[in-house]
N, C-alpha and C positions, 0 to 999 in steps of 0.2 A: 812677639813684640809687646803685646798688651800685658802678658804675664811678667815680662822683664820689667816693664814700667811699674807694675804693681809692687814687684819685689823691691825695686829701688825706692819707690815712694814709702813703702813700709819701713825700710831702713832709715829714711829721713825722718819719718814721723815718730818712729819708736823712741828716740831719745826724748822728744817732746812729751810723749805719753808717760815715759818713766819719770820725767822731771815734774810733769803736771799731774795733779790729782784730778779725778773725775769731778765734773761739775754739772750743775743744773743750768740748762740753756735758757737765758732770758731773752735773747734775740739772735737772729741769723743774718749775717751780712754777706752779700755776694759781690765779688769783684772780678773785673775782666770781661764781662758780658758785652757782646756787640750785636749779634744777630739773634742769638737764642734768648727767648723770653725767660724772665725770672720764674714765671709760672711753670714752665717746662722743668726747670731745675728743682723747684719745690715739690713737683709731682713725683720726680724720681728719687728725691732725698728720703731715706727711711727714718729720719728723726725729725721731731717737731719741737717748737718752743715749749718749755716746761719739762721736757724729758732730760734724762741724765746722759751726758756724753762720756764715754769711756773708750778703751782700746778697741773693743769689739765693735762698738758703734762707728768708730772712725773707719775701721776696715770695711764694714758693710756700706757706709756712705760712699767711700771711694769706689768700691766695686759697682755700686748702682749707677753712679754718675758716669763712670767709664762705659758702662753697658749701654748708655744712650747712643754712643757713637758720635756725639757732638764735640767731644773735647780731646785735645792732644795732651794736655797736662792738667793735673788737679793738685792743689795744695790746701791743706786744712790746718787752721791755726785757731788761736784763742786770744781775745782781747777782753780781759776780765771774764764776765759771764756771757760774753757775746761770741758765738761761733762764727769764725771768719773762713770763708771758702773762696780761694782765688782760682779762677778758671781760665785756661787758655783754649780758645775755640779752635777746632779744625778749620782750615781755609775753605772758603766757598768757591765753587766753580764759576768763573766769570765767562769763559768762552770755551767751546769745543770745536776744534778744527780737524777735519779728516782729509787726508791726501792719498792719492794713488788708487782709489777704489773705482771700479767700473762695473764689475759683474754684480755687485750688490750696491743698490742705490744708497746715497748718503742719508736720505730720509729714513730708510729701513735700519741703517746702522745706528742712527741717532735714537730711533724708537727703541731699538734693542738695548742701548745704553740707559735710556730713561727707565725702561722696565726693570733694570737692575740697579737703579738708584743713582745713576750718573747722568745729570742733566744740568744745564745752566741754572744757577741760583741755588743748587743743592750743596750739601756738605760733601767735601771730597774725602774719599776713603781709599787709601792705597790698596788695601786687600781686595776691595771690590773691583778696582781697575785691573789688577793682575788676573783675577778670575774671569773678567770680561774679555781680556785679551786672548785667553785660552779658548773662550767660547767662540770668538770671532774666527779664530784659526780652525776650529772644528766645523764652522759653517762652510768655510772654503774647502775643507777636506770633503764635506758632503757634496760639493760640486765637482769633485775630482781634481781639485787644485792642491795637490799634496806638497808642492814647494812653496805655498803661500806662507807669508810671515806677517806678523803685526807687531810693531814697535810703538811704544808710547813715551812721551816726554812731558814732564810736569814743569811748567814755567811759572815761577813765583811772580806775583803782581802786587802792587801796593794795596794797603788796607786789607791784608790777610786774605787775598784772593789768588787763585791760580788759573792758568790757561792749560787745557789738555790738548796736546798735539798727537794725533793718531796717524801713524805712517803705515800704509798698507802696501805690501808687495804681493799682488795676487798670483803671480807666477802663471804658468801655462796649465791648461786642462790636460790631465793624464788620460790618454786614450787606450782602450783595450786592444792590445796587439794580437792576442791569441787566447782562445778558450779551448782547452783540451780535455776531452772526456776519455778516461782510461777504464777499460774493462767491459765495454759494450760490444756484444757480438751479434745480438738479435736485431738491433736497430742501428742505423748508420749515424755517423756524426752529424750529417746534414739534417736528418729527421729529428734528432734530439735537439740540435741547435735551434731549430725553428720554435721550440717551446720556450726559449729564453727571451726575456725582455732585454737583457744585456746582449749586445752584439759587438763584433769587431768593427773597426772603422770602415764605413761604406760611403757611397757618394751622397747619401741623404743624411748622414750623421750630423752634419752642421745644422740641420733643421730640427731633427727629433732628439739629438743628443743621446742616442741609445748606446754610444760607445763610451760613456762616462761611467766609471765604476762606482757602485753604491752598495754598501753592505746590505741595506734593506732590500734592494732589487735582487741581489744575489740570493738572499734568503728566500725570496718569493720564487726565484727560478728553481732553486733546489726543491722547494715544495711541489712545484709543477712537475719536475722531473720524477719525483717519487710517486706522485699521483698517476703519472703516465704509466708507470710500470704496474702499480697496484690495480689500476683500472683494467689491466690486461692479464690479470691473474698471477703476477709475479709477487707472491706474498712474502718471499724471503729477500726481496730486493733490499739493498742497503747502500747508503753513501758512506764509504769507508773513511774518506778524508777530503778536505778541500784546502788548497794552497793558493794564496793570492800574493804575488810578488811584484815589486816595483823595480824598474830599471834604475841604475845609479843616478840618472838625472831627474828621477821622479816624474817623468813625462810619459812612461809606457807601463801598462799593467798586463800581467800574465796570470791567467786563471787555470788551475788544473783541478779536475774533479775525478776522484777514484771511486768506482762503483763496483758492486757485485750484483749481477742480474738475478741469479737464482733460477728456480723452476716455476713452471706454470701449474696452478692448482685449479681443479674443477670442483663445483659445488656438489657435495654428496647428499645434503638435505637442508631444508629451510624450516625452522620451527618457531612457534610462539612460546613465550614464557612470561610469568608475572601475572598481572591482574587485568585481563582485557575486559573493559566495561561495555564494549559493543560486541555484537556477534562476531565470533572468530572467522566465519566464512567471509564476512564483509571485509575484515582486515586482511585475510589471505588474498583477496582480490587485488590488494594494493602491492603485493609482492612483485618486484621487478626481477629478482633473482629466482631462477628455477633450477631444479635438480638436473645435473648433467651439464649445466652451463659453465663456461669459464668464469671464474670469480672476477667480480668488478667492485672495487671499493665505492665508486661513484653510484652504482646501482644500489649498493647496500645503504649508503647514507641518504640517498634520495628516497628509498623505501621508508627509512626511519622518519624522514621529514613528512612524507605523505601520512604516515600513521599518526604522527604527532599532531598534524593539522586535523586529521579526522577526530581525534580525541578532543582537540580544541573546539571543534564545532559542537561537541556535546557539553561544553562548559568546563572541561578539564584543561584550563589555561596553562597550568604548570606541569602538564604531563611530560614525562621523559621516556623516550623510546631509544634504546641503544642496540645497534647491531653488533653482535659479538662473534667473530670468526674463530673456530677451533680447528687448527691445522692437524692433519694426519700426514706426517712427513714420509711415512712408509709407502702409501699409495698416491701421494700428492693430491689429496682431496681436502676439502674444508667443509665443516658443518657450520651453518650460520643460524644463530639463535637471536631473535629479536625480543629483548627483555623490556617489558612494559611496566612503568610505574605511573599510573594516571594521577596520583595525588587526589586532593579533594576537588570537588566541583566548585568552581569560582563564580562569584556573582559580581556584577558591575555596581560599584557604589556611586561613582560620579563619572560623567563625561565632561571633560574640560577642553577649552580651545585657547590656543596661543597664536599670536601673530596677526590676528584679524583686526588690524587697526582701523579698517574702513567697514568691512562687512559685519553685520550684527550677528550675535550668537544664534539668534532665531533662524537665520538663513542657513547656517551650518547644521543646526540641530534638526531641522526638518528633513535633511538628507540622510539622517541616521537610520540604519537598519538594526543596529545594536541599541537596545533600550536600557536606561538606568533601572537597576533593580532586577533585571533579568539575568539569567545565566550567561556567562561570557562565552561568545562564539567567535572563534577565529575567522570563520567565513563571513559572519555579519559585520565584524569590525573591519575586515578588509574591503567588503562591499561598500561600506560607508565611506571609506577612504577614496575608493574609485569614484563614487558619486560626487564627492567634493572636487576631485580633479576634473571631472567632466563639466563642471559649472563654467569653466573658462575664466574664473575670477582670480585664480592663483597660479603663480609660477610653479609652486611645489607644495605637496601635502605629505606630511610624515605623521605616523601614529606610533605611540609608545604605550605599552600596557605595564602599569606599575602595581606591585603588590602593596596593599594597605598595611602600614606598620601595625604590629600587634594582632593581626588576624592571619588566618591561613586559608580563608575562603572568600576574600574580597579583593577586587582590583579597581584601580582607577584607570580610565582610558583617556589619554591626552592626544589631541590632534593639533599639530603645529603647521600653520599655513604661512605662505609668503604671498602677499598681495601683488597683483600686476595690473597695468592699465586695462580697463574694460570699456573704454569709450573715450569721448572727448566732450569738453564743455568750453564754450566761448567762441570767439571769432576763429574762422579757419581760412587758411590760405594753402592751397595745394596745387599740384600740377600732375596731370595724368596724360600720358602719351595718347593721342587720339581725341581727347576732349579739351586739352590745353589748360589754361589757368582757371582754377576754381576758387571763387570768392563766396563767402557766406558766413552766416551766423548759425550756430547749431548747438543743440544739447542732445547728445546721443549717448545713453548709458544703458548697458545691459545689467548694471548693478546700481540702480538709482539710489544714491545716498546710503548704500550698504543694505538696502532692503531686498535685493535680489530681483526687483521688478525692472523691466525694460521700458524706458521712456525716451522718446526722441522728438525733438522739434528741429526742423531744418528749413532754412531760407538760404538758397544757394543759386548761383548763376554761373554759367560757362558758355562757351560757344555752342555747346550741344543742347543744353537744356536749362530751363528755369523751374525751380521746384519750391513749393511751399507744402510742408507736410507735418503731420503730428501722428505719433503712434504710441501705443501703450500696451504692455503685456504683463499680466500677473501670472507667474508660473504656478502659483499655489492659490488659485481662486477658491478652491476648496481644500481642506486639510489633507485629503488623500491624493493631491497632485493634479487635479483638473485645472488646466490653464484657461484664461480668457484674455482676449485682447481686441483692440480695434485700431483702425487708422483712417485718417481723412487726408486728402491731398488735392493739390492743383499742380499740373505739370504741362509745360509747353516744351516741345522737342523739335529740333531741326535735324532730321536723320542724315542729311547730306554731310553734316559735320563729323559723323562717326562712320564714314565709309559705307553708307547705305543709300539706296535710291532716293532721288530728290523728292521729298515731301515733308510737311510739317504736321504736327498734331497738337491740339489743345484738348486736355482732358481733366476731369475732376471727378471725385467720387470718394468712396470709403468702403470699409468692410469690417466685419466682426468675425472673430475666430475663436475656436475652442480646441483644446487638446486633451486627450484622455490616455492615461497610462494603462497599458494592457499587460505589462510585465516589467521587470526591472530594466529591461533593455529595449522595450518596444512602446511606441505611442501611435495613437490614431489622431488625426487632425481633421477638423471641419471648418469651413469658412463660407460666409455669404457676403457677396459684394455687389456694389453698383458702380458703374462707370458711365459718364457721358463723354463721348469723344467726337471731335470734329476734325476733318482732314482738309488740308489745303494742298492742292497738287502743284500749283504754279505752272509756268509755261513749258518747263522742260521735264515734267514728270514722265516716268517710263510708260511705254505703251501697255504694259500689264496693269497699270494703275488707271489710266484714262486714255480714250481713243486718240490716235495721232494719224495724220497731221491735224493741227488745229490753229486757230488764230492767236496772235499775240495779244497780251493785255495792252490796250491802247495807252494807259497811263504810264506803262513801263517802257514801251518801245515806240518812241516818236521818231520815225525815220526821216520824214521831210514834210515841208508844207508846200502843197501844190494845189493847183486849180483842177476842176473836173476835166478841162481840156488837156491840161498837162498829163493827167492820169491816162486819158485816151491815147495821147501821143506815146507814152511809155509802153503801153500795151501793144500798140502798133509796132513799135521798134522791136520789142521782144519777139513778136510774131514774124519778124523778117520783113516788115513793111506792109503786112496784111492787117487791115483794120480788124477790130474785135468782131467776131462772128460767133454767136452762141452755138452754132451748129458744130463747130470744131472742138468744142469743150467736151472732154471725156464724159461719157454717160454716168460714170461713177460719182460725178459731182452734180450738185443742184445747179439750176440756172444761175447765170452770173449777171448781176445788175450793178453797175458802178454806184448807183444811188442806194443800194441795199447794204446796210451795215451789218447784217446777220447772214453772211455767206457761210453755209454749213458744208462739211465734208463728210462723205460716207467712209467709215473705216471700222474695223472690228472693235467692239466695245471693250473697254478696260474694266477693272473691278469696280471702280467708282461709278462708271456709267451704268453698271448693272445693279449696284447695291446702294448708291448714294454716298454722301460724305459726312453725315452726322447721325449718331446712333446713341440710344440708351441701351446699355447692356447689363443684365443681371446674371451673375455667375455663382456657381457652387463649386467648391473645391473639397476634395477628400484626399487625405494623404496617409501613408503608413511609413514609419521610420524605425530603424533598429540601429543601435550603437553599442559596441563594446570597446570604444576607444578609451585610452588611458587618460586623455586630456581633452578639454573642450576646445583648446586652440593649440596648434602646432603639435598634434598628436604624433606618437612614435610607435604605438602598439595598438593592436585590436583591429576592428573593422566597423564600417558603418554602411548602411544602404537606405535608400528611400524611394518610394513610389508614390506619384501624385497624379490625380486626374482633375483637370480644370474643365468645367462644362458650363457653357452659356445656356441658360434655362430655355426650354422650348417656348416659343411665342415671343421671345425678346427680339429686338431689331436684328441681331446677328446670332446665328446658331452655328456653333463650332465646339470642338473639344481638343484638348492637348493632354497627352499622356507622356510623363517624364520619369525616367529611372536614373538615379545616381548611386554610385557605390565606390568605396575605397577600402583597401586592405593593407595592413602594415605587417611585415614579417622581419624580425631581427635576423641579420646575417652573421654579424660578429658583435663583439662588445660595443663597437662604435659605428657600425654600418647597419642601415635598415632599408629593406625593400618596400617601396610603396607602389601599389597598383591602383589606378583610378579609371573610372569610366562614367560617361553620361550618354544616355540614349533618349531620343524623343520622337514622338509621332503625333501629328496633328492633322485635322481635316474638318470640313464643314458638314453640316447635315441640314435637313429641312429646306427652308426657302432660301438659304444663303447659297449662292452659286458655287463658291469655292472658299477655301480658308482665307480669312482676311489677311492681306499682305503684311499688315503691321503686327500680326501674331506669328510670322515666320520665325524659324530657328536661324541662328547665325553662328559662325565658328571663326576662330582665329583670334590671337591675342591672349592676354592673361586669363587664367582659369579655363582655357580652351586649348588651342594649339599654338604654343609660343613659337616665335620665329617667323610668323606670318602676321600681317597687319590686321588690326582689329576688325572683325566681322567680314573679312574679304574672301573667305573660302566659300565655295559653292556657287549656285546659280547667280548669274548677273542679269540685270534688267535689260530689256530691249529699248534702245535709246529713242527719245522722241524725235520726230521729224518736224523742223521749224520752217515756216514759209514767210516770205517778205510781205509786209503790209504797207501800203501807200496811204497816208492820211492827208486829207485836204480840207480846206475851208470852203464849203459848198456855197454858203450865202454871203461870204465876204465880211462877216462880223468879227473875225479874229479868233473864233472858236472852231476847233476841229470837230466837225459833225458828220463827216463821211469818210469811208475807207474803201480802198480797192485792193484786191488780192492779185498780185502780178501773175500773169499767165505765161507759161513757157511756150516755145515753138511747137512742142508736141501737144499743145492744147491743154496741158495740165498745169496746176499751180507750180510756179517756179520755186525750186528748192534753193534757199540761200544759206542754210546752216543745218548740217547733219551732226548732231551731238554724238560723237563716237566714244565719249568717255563713259563707258558702260559701268554702272555702279552695282555693287552687290545687292541682291534682291532677297536672298534667303530661300528657304525651302521648307517643306513640311516633314522632313525626316532628318534627324541629327544622329551622328555616330562619332563619339570621341573616346579616346583612351590614352593612358599615359603610364609610363613606367619610370620610377625615380629611385635613385640610390641616395638616401639621406646620409650625410656625413658631417662630423663636427668641424668647425673652422679652427685652424691652428691659431695659437696665440690669443684666443678668446677664452677667458676663464669661465664666465657665466654664459652657457649656451641655451638657457631655458627660454629666452625671448628671441632666439635666432633659429632659423632652419635653412640649411643650404642643401642643394641637391644637384646631382647630375641627372638629366632627364632625357627621355625619348617620348615625344608627343605624336599622336596620330589622330586624324579626324577629318570630317567633311560634312557638308550639308547636301542632301539630295532632295529631289522632288519627283513625285509620281505623275505630275502633269506639266512637263516642261513646255514652254512656249516655243513657237517655231523660230523666233528671232533671238532666243536666249543663248548666250555663250556659257560654257562651263557648267551646264545643267545636265545631270544624269539621274536616272533612276538608281536605286541602291546597287552599288558596285564597289566592293571592297578594294578592287585594284585601283580605284580613283581616290583612295585616302591620301591626304597630304601628310608628310612625316617630317619631323625636325628633331634635332638633338642639341643639347646645350647645358648651360649652368644657370641655376636660379638661386635667389636668396630672398627670404622674408624676415623682417625685423619688426617686432611689436614695440611701438613707441607710444608715448603719451599723445601724439597727434594722430595716431592710427597706424596701420601697417605700412611699412616702407618695403616695396617689392621691386626687384629688377631681375632681368634675365638677359643672357646673350645666347643666341641660338642660330643654328645654320640649317637651312632646309636640305634634307637628304632625299626627299621625293616630293615633287610638286607637279601640279597640273599647269597647263599652258598659260592660264590667265591668273594664277595665284600671285598675290602681292606680298613679297617677302619683307621682313624687317629684322635686322640682326640684333639691335639693342632695344629693349623695352623697359619702362619703369613707371612706377606710380607712387605718389606720396600724399598721404593725408586725405584720401578721397573715399576711404572705406567706412562710411557712416551708415 
């Protein structure tokens, strides 16, 4: 069309040129411009004022102006020595309307049109619209909609504008009806069909769309089919032809693949060739193919990769190792030769970082094991990448090694990271099952202002606890990775609110800690701490905590106002009309005197009776940890384990120790499924002058991070309930103040029981056993899985005690048959407010007094 216009224009202009002589341009006048600026025209015009205008100049000017794409018509004339150019602009797009699309969003279609130069306010080009129409149809074909069509209509509007109307008929998705493999005799159709990503229509096809034909997917399936045979020694395997046909209605696809399997070849010998720059014996140890073994292409290519990496570790970054099979068709054997071209040893010129918008370069650089100026090592470069991933600051870390232009022995190493939330700053509102609403102000960052230091300040309150704390950790207190940190805190807790025996604690203290790296994957930790703790048992504390029965707190339990005579009458009534007689009182109790306000009862001592209720404790902690995890948060590969010993120092108010082991292991099962195994074991006891392990240091199990499907802390031993007795208070001297009390005696001569609290609370124990097995899987319809982790799980665990009390329920010495077990589904999502976690689980093995909970969740409380 453009060429035709040029030809017609040339015919029109030609007579003018013949009639007119060439002239020197004194001025240039533009006519017809509306939206295009004069500057744009002058920039495209190849002639200027003062130059001579002739036939060639007219032709060049016309061609240049048409080349801008802004004009539908151009006329060039002369008015004396003034060059006159009359321009007719192409219309502008005023509106774009799309109808009939569902499979592809309107926003995506508009974006595609804009990327191709069609958008509201831009110049309309018919050729671009036609090309875009074909492109849209190709997109629908890529979705398996072969009957889709796209029609366009251009509607003229006033002021040289147009409206584009795009009508889409998406049609139906063509489903694969049959995949036929012809020529296979060794392997069945079902066995080979399992290799294919493309499937015939099944009951889950509506979800995974695996029955939609795609040329790219078919190409990948054919490559997998070929690899399947080559990995099993069929060196002459060949795909002879592939036919893909559509039904007349374009809604059904038939695929036929013709193959020749060939014969199985065995390895006759494996040799090295080229220039091995490391000892040959060391390279031969990397051979996965052995003489007499059935040939496998994957073993050959994997061997090449191992040898390439080995050379890369010596600085030969651009080494090339190729496995070359030489067939002998007579005896069906193959000789494999690995040809090595190490190239030059490469050195790292620069290490650069991309994407760290928050984290400083220094934090990344100190994790490097590959140094600038040193020989490039594949192992050190990869180790540096893994160390960055383990920081937990990034969703993803990628590394690229680039050859420096103009050199043959230098490379630049570029690490690209993507930041992720590493804490929270500001006011917090959260909710956790078991502790309820959490309100507070907090600053908790494991990457404080991008420095890599962990800093936290927390002021929070909930029904369970009130906390004021500050903590600080510098992971690189010294350049070689020695860490140092400290924390100070005040904490008030009401354990009854988290399913633990009734008591409260007030504690304050602090600690200082150090960590020492002993290898790339191991650390030793040491900490020294001080804690002051006071315990309030209340009236209904368990018998293991304080002796029971015992008197009520007068201020909390005002039963009635009576006189001394009324008290005597009540006692007489309770005794069946017999006046009070100290002789019938059980010898296990002290003498009873209505005027004595300190009536004591003999009973076995609880822990508080034996040890007191306020302590100064100095502790020392030593720990060892090892980690090969691929990520600091939501790992999917590797393993980690840790062993710690917490010891209260001899001579302190309490003497005890706690030994804890934790471990987890990740094993990929398929491309998308990963097995995770987790365990936690604990043992604690007292020593020295402390009669037994402090009950507030007991282990607990149940809930998140433990055994899901059971209420938090409810597994294991339960406390023996307190026995409560009635107290009669009276005004002895008639001044209106209660100054005397009487304990009501029953007919049997013992204190009358009026309340037996049978709501037995978890008490914990000194031995913990937990384990879990999870299958991690990706969530469907979620594109970015890096901040999500979902899993099917089976949890098992319980708390045991080596010294169960006579009245304790659910208390056992170590007995694996008493482990509680649950199974369910869990999800963790890393958000800017902290982790969002929930699970649904069903108990599949439980003890008599376990407390189940089907749905559990927590939001914004992990600081």
